[in-house]
ROLOBA-795902 format. One record per residue (C-alpha): x, y, z negated; residue in three letters; residue number from 1. Coordinates in steps of 0.25 Angstrom, whole numbers, plus 5000, padded with zeros to 4 digits. Example, Ala and Ser with C-alpha at 12.3 -4.5 7.8 and 13.67 -1.06 7.14 Angstrom:
! residues 2
+------+-------+------+---------+-----+
! east ! north !   up ! residuo ! num !
+------+-------+------+---------+-----+
! 5049 !  4982 ! 4969 !     ALA !   1 !
! 5055 !  4996 ! 4971 !     SER !   2 !
+------+-------+------+---------+-----+
//
This chain:
! residues 192
+------+-------+------+---------+-----+
! east ! north !   up ! residuo ! num !
+------+-------+------+---------+-----+
! 5239 !  5720 ! 4399 !     UNK !   1 !
! 5227 !  5730 ! 4397 !     UNK !   2 !
! 5214 !  5724 ! 4402 !     UNK !   3 !
! 5212 !  5736 ! 4411 !     UNK !   4 !
! 5224 !  5731 ! 4419 !     UNK !   5 !
! 5217 !  5718 ! 4422 !     UNK !   6 !
! 5207 !  5713 ! 4432 !     UNK !   7 !
! 5202 !  5700 ! 4427 !     UNK !   8 !
! 5197 !  5691 ! 4439 !     UNK !   9 !
! 5188 !  5679 ! 4440 !     UNK !  10 !
! 5182 !  5672 ! 4452 !     UNK !  11 !
! 5168 !  5670 ! 4445 !     UNK !  12 !
! 5161 !  5677 ! 4433 !     UNK !  13 !
! 5159 !  5663 ! 4428 !     UNK !  14 !
! 5174 !  5662 ! 4425 !     UNK !  15 !
! 5173 !  5673 ! 4416 !     UNK !  16 !
! 5161 !  5668 ! 4409 !     UNK !  17 !
! 5158 !  5682 ! 4403 !     UNK !  18 !
! 5170 !  5683 ! 4395 !     UNK !  19 !
! 5176 !  5695 ! 4403 !     UNK !  20 !
! 5163 !  5703 ! 4403 !     UNK !  21 !
! 5169 !  5713 ! 4393 !     UNK !  22 !
! 5183 !  5715 ! 4398 !     UNK !  23 !
! 5190 !  5728 ! 4399 !     UNK !  24 !
! 5198 !  5723 ! 4411 !     UNK !  25 !
! 5191 !  5721 ! 4425 !     UNK !  26 !
! 5185 !  5708 ! 4429 !     UNK !  27 !
! 5183 !  5704 ! 4443 !     UNK !  28 !
! 5175 !  5691 ! 4449 !     UNK !  29 !
! 5180 !  5688 ! 4462 !     UNK !  30 !
! 5172 !  5676 ! 4467 !     UNK !  31 !
! 5177 !  5662 ! 4471 !     UNK !  32 !
! 5189 !  5660 ! 4481 !     UNK !  33 !
! 5200 !  5667 ! 4486 !     UNK !  34 !
! 5193 !  5676 ! 4496 !     UNK !  35 !
! 5182 !  5681 ! 4485 !     UNK !  36 !
! 5194 !  5683 ! 4476 !     UNK !  37 !
! 5203 !  5691 ! 4485 !     UNK !  38 !
! 5191 !  5700 ! 4489 !     UNK !  39 !
! 5187 !  5703 ! 4475 !     UNK !  40 !
! 5201 !  5706 ! 4470 !     UNK !  41 !
! 5205 !  5714 ! 4481 !     UNK !  42 !
! 5192 !  5723 ! 4480 !     UNK !  43 !
! 5194 !  5724 ! 4466 !     UNK !  44 !
! 5209 !  5729 ! 4467 !     UNK !  45 !
! 5204 !  5740 ! 4476 !     UNK !  46 !
! 5198 !  5747 ! 4464 !     UNK !  47 !
! 5206 !  5741 ! 4452 !     UNK !  48 !
! 5222 !  5738 ! 4452 !     UNK !  49 !
! 5223 !  5730 ! 4439 !     UNK !  50 !
! 5236 !  5726 ! 4434 !     UNK !  51 !
! 5233 !  5712 ! 4433 !     UNK !  52 !
! 5222 !  5703 ! 4440 !     UNK !  53 !
! 5219 !  5692 ! 4430 !     UNK !  54 !
! 5213 !  5680 ! 4437 !     UNK !  55 !
! 5205 !  5671 ! 4427 !     UNK !  56 !
! 5198 !  5659 ! 4434 !     UNK !  57 !
! 5195 !  5644 ! 4433 !     UNK !  58 !
! 5202 !  5634 ! 4440 !     UNK !  59 !
! 5204 !  5619 ! 4442 !     UNK !  60 !
! 5217 !  5611 ! 4440 !     UNK !  61 !
! 5223 !  5598 ! 4442 !     UNK !  62 !
! 5234 !  5602 ! 4432 !     UNK !  63 !
! 5229 !  5610 ! 4421 !     UNK !  64 !
! 5219 !  5605 ! 4410 !     UNK !  65 !
! 5204 !  5610 ! 4412 !     UNK !  66 !
! 5202 !  5622 ! 4401 !     UNK !  67 !
! 5217 !  5627 ! 4403 !     UNK !  68 !
! 5220 !  5641 ! 4407 !     UNK !  69 !
! 5232 !  5642 ! 4417 !     UNK !  70 !
! 5239 !  5654 ! 4421 !     UNK !  71 !
! 5241 !  5654 ! 4437 !     UNK !  72 !
! 5254 !  5658 ! 4441 !     UNK !  73 !
! 5255 !  5653 ! 4455 !     UNK !  74 !
! 5243 !  5654 ! 4466 !     UNK !  75 !
! 5242 !  5647 ! 4479 !     UNK !  76 !
! 5231 !  5647 ! 4490 !     UNK !  77 !
! 5228 !  5632 ! 4489 !     UNK !  78 !
! 5218 !  5632 ! 4501 !     UNK !  79 !
! 5227 !  5640 ! 4510 !     UNK !  80 !
! 5232 !  5629 ! 4519 !     UNK !  81 !
! 5239 !  5633 ! 4532 !     UNK !  82 !
! 5249 !  5620 ! 4532 !     UNK !  83 !
! 5244 !  5617 ! 4546 !     UNK !  84 !
! 5252 !  5629 ! 4550 !     UNK !  85 !
! 5264 !  5625 ! 4542 !     UNK !  86 !
! 5261 !  5634 ! 4530 !     UNK !  87 !
! 5262 !  5627 ! 4516 !     UNK !  88 !
! 5249 !  5625 ! 4508 !     UNK !  89 !
! 5244 !  5638 ! 4501 !     UNK !  90 !
! 5253 !  5646 ! 4511 !     UNK !  91 !
! 5245 !  5657 ! 4518 !     UNK !  92 !
! 5251 !  5658 ! 4533 !     UNK !  93 !
! 5259 !  5670 ! 4535 !     UNK !  94 !
! 5256 !  5676 ! 4522 !     UNK !  95 !
! 5268 !  5683 ! 4516 !     UNK !  96 !
! 5264 !  5681 ! 4502 !     UNK !  97 !
! 5269 !  5668 ! 4495 !     UNK !  98 !
! 5258 !  5656 ! 4495 !     UNK !  99 !
! 5261 !  5655 ! 4480 !     UNK ! 100 !
! 5257 !  5667 ! 4472 !     UNK ! 101 !
! 5262 !  5669 ! 4458 !     UNK ! 102 !
! 5258 !  5677 ! 4446 !     UNK ! 103 !
! 5267 !  5679 ! 4433 !     UNK ! 104 !
! 5262 !  5673 ! 4421 !     UNK ! 105 !
! 5255 !  5680 ! 4410 !     UNK ! 106 !
! 5251 !  5669 ! 4400 !     UNK ! 107 !
! 5263 !  5660 ! 4398 !     UNK ! 108 !
! 5254 !  5651 ! 4388 !     UNK ! 109 !
! 5245 !  5647 ! 4400 !     UNK ! 110 !
! 5249 !  5635 ! 4410 !     UNK ! 111 !
! 5254 !  5641 ! 4424 !     UNK ! 112 !
! 5246 !  5636 ! 4436 !     UNK ! 113 !
! 5247 !  5637 ! 4450 !     UNK ! 114 !
! 5234 !  5640 ! 4456 !     UNK ! 115 !
! 5229 !  5636 ! 4469 !     UNK ! 116 !
! 5217 !  5645 ! 4474 !     UNK ! 117 !
! 5208 !  5640 ! 4485 !     UNK ! 118 !
! 5194 !  5642 ! 4490 !     UNK ! 119 !
! 5189 !  5628 ! 4486 !     UNK ! 120 !
! 5185 !  5623 ! 4473 !     UNK ! 121 !
! 5194 !  5611 ! 4470 !     UNK ! 122 !
! 5188 !  5598 ! 4464 !     UNK ! 123 !
! 5197 !  5587 ! 4468 !     UNK ! 124 !
! 5203 !  5591 ! 4479 !     UNK ! 125 !
! 5218 !  5592 ! 4479 !     UNK ! 126 !
! 5225 !  5606 ! 4477 !     UNK ! 127 !
! 5239 !  5610 ! 4482 !     UNK ! 128 !
! 5250 !  5615 ! 4474 !     UNK ! 129 !
! 5241 !  5621 ! 4462 !     UNK ! 130 !
! 5237 !  5617 ! 4448 !     UNK ! 131 !
! 5226 !  5627 ! 4447 !     UNK ! 132 !
! 5215 !  5628 ! 4457 !     UNK ! 133 !
! 5206 !  5641 ! 4459 !     UNK ! 134 !
! 5200 !  5649 ! 4470 !     UNK ! 135 !
! 5205 !  5663 ! 4468 !     UNK ! 136 !
! 5218 !  5665 ! 4461 !     UNK ! 137 !
! 5227 !  5665 ! 4474 !     UNK ! 138 !
! 5218 !  5675 ! 4479 !     UNK ! 139 !
! 5219 !  5684 ! 4468 !     UNK ! 140 !
! 5234 !  5683 ! 4466 !     UNK ! 141 !
! 5236 !  5686 ! 4481 !     UNK ! 142 !
! 5228 !  5699 ! 4480 !     UNK ! 143 !
! 5236 !  5703 ! 4467 !     UNK ! 144 !
! 5249 !  5700 ! 4473 !     UNK ! 145 !
! 5246 !  5708 ! 4486 !     UNK ! 146 !
! 5241 !  5719 ! 4477 !     UNK ! 147 !
! 5252 !  5720 ! 4467 !     UNK ! 148 !
! 5243 !  5716 ! 4455 !     UNK ! 149 !
! 5247 !  5706 ! 4444 !     UNK ! 150 !
! 5239 !  5693 ! 4444 !     UNK ! 151 !
! 5236 !  5683 ! 4434 !     UNK ! 152 !
! 5227 !  5670 ! 4435 !     UNK ! 153 !
! 5223 !  5662 ! 4424 !     UNK ! 154 !
! 5214 !  5649 ! 4426 !     UNK ! 155 !
! 5205 !  5641 ! 4418 !     UNK ! 156 !
! 5206 !  5627 ! 4423 !     UNK ! 157 !
! 5191 !  5622 ! 4423 !     UNK ! 158 !
! 5193 !  5609 ! 4431 !     UNK ! 159 !
! 5204 !  5600 ! 4436 !     UNK ! 160 !
! 5200 !  5603 ! 4451 !     UNK ! 161 !
! 5195 !  5589 ! 4451 !     UNK ! 162 !
! 5180 !  5582 ! 4455 !     UNK ! 163 !
! 5174 !  5589 ! 4442 !     UNK ! 164 !
! 5180 !  5604 ! 4444 !     UNK ! 165 !
! 5166 !  5609 ! 4448 !     UNK ! 166 !
! 5160 !  5605 ! 4436 !     UNK ! 167 !
! 5172 !  5608 ! 4427 !     UNK ! 168 !
! 5173 !  5621 ! 4433 !     UNK ! 169 !
! 5159 !  5626 ! 4429 !     UNK ! 170 !
! 5159 !  5620 ! 4415 !     UNK ! 171 !
! 5173 !  5627 ! 4412 !     UNK ! 172 !
! 5170 !  5641 ! 4416 !     UNK ! 173 !
! 5166 !  5646 ! 4402 !     UNK ! 174 !
! 5179 !  5640 ! 4396 !     UNK ! 175 !
! 5187 !  5647 ! 4407 !     UNK ! 176 !
! 5180 !  5661 ! 4404 !     UNK ! 177 !
! 5183 !  5660 ! 4389 !     UNK ! 178 !
! 5198 !  5656 ! 4391 !     UNK ! 179 !
! 5199 !  5667 ! 4402 !     UNK ! 180 !
! 5194 !  5678 ! 4391 !     UNK ! 181 !
! 5203 !  5673 ! 4381 !     UNK ! 182 !
! 5215 !  5674 ! 4389 !     UNK ! 183 !
! 5211 !  5687 ! 4395 !     UNK ! 184 !
! 5210 !  5693 ! 4380 !     UNK ! 185 !
! 5223 !  5687 ! 4377 !     UNK ! 186 !
! 5230 !  5693 ! 4389 !     UNK ! 187 !
! 5224 !  5706 ! 4387 !     UNK ! 188 !
! 5224 !  5708 ! 4372 !     UNK ! 189 !
! 5209 !  5709 ! 4373 !     UNK ! 190 !
! 5200 !  5705 ! 4361 !     UNK ! 191 !
! 5185 !  5703 ! 4361 !     UNK ! 192 !
+------+-------+------+---------+-----+
//
């Protein structure tokens, strides 16, 4: 895939760590959370129609080891809870779209993850039906699905979603940025 066909998306510039300043591909920083991600990506798609939205981001995981790269193939909205109305956790009431979104795998050598997105930073709370925890991927995947654009998400596991998650996340941001750049170069055939 050519870099011109790709929109690289991060929530924060700190997750890119200056590693993506020289890209031929466009880069978008959405801000934290599902609403910011939805708004920023939708606005960008008004002026740019990439073939692929490539989401790089940091995440916690109770399953994968810290410093792992994980390709997310399934996305759920972990904080959507209308169970009081009889809907399964993660299901948006009366939404015709399936509650679990999927994306085809592109990097088979990476482990496959099920990403739960929500507007809360997880540090010790239980998570529902997911092994990767973030704050934006579900929203990005849904916008791409609705707009007919291919989506791919790779997460760098910065923490275990435990009581030390906030400290671990901050300390591991530079490692995440370097790992994302190596993977990007591999995917696009880019050389520095």
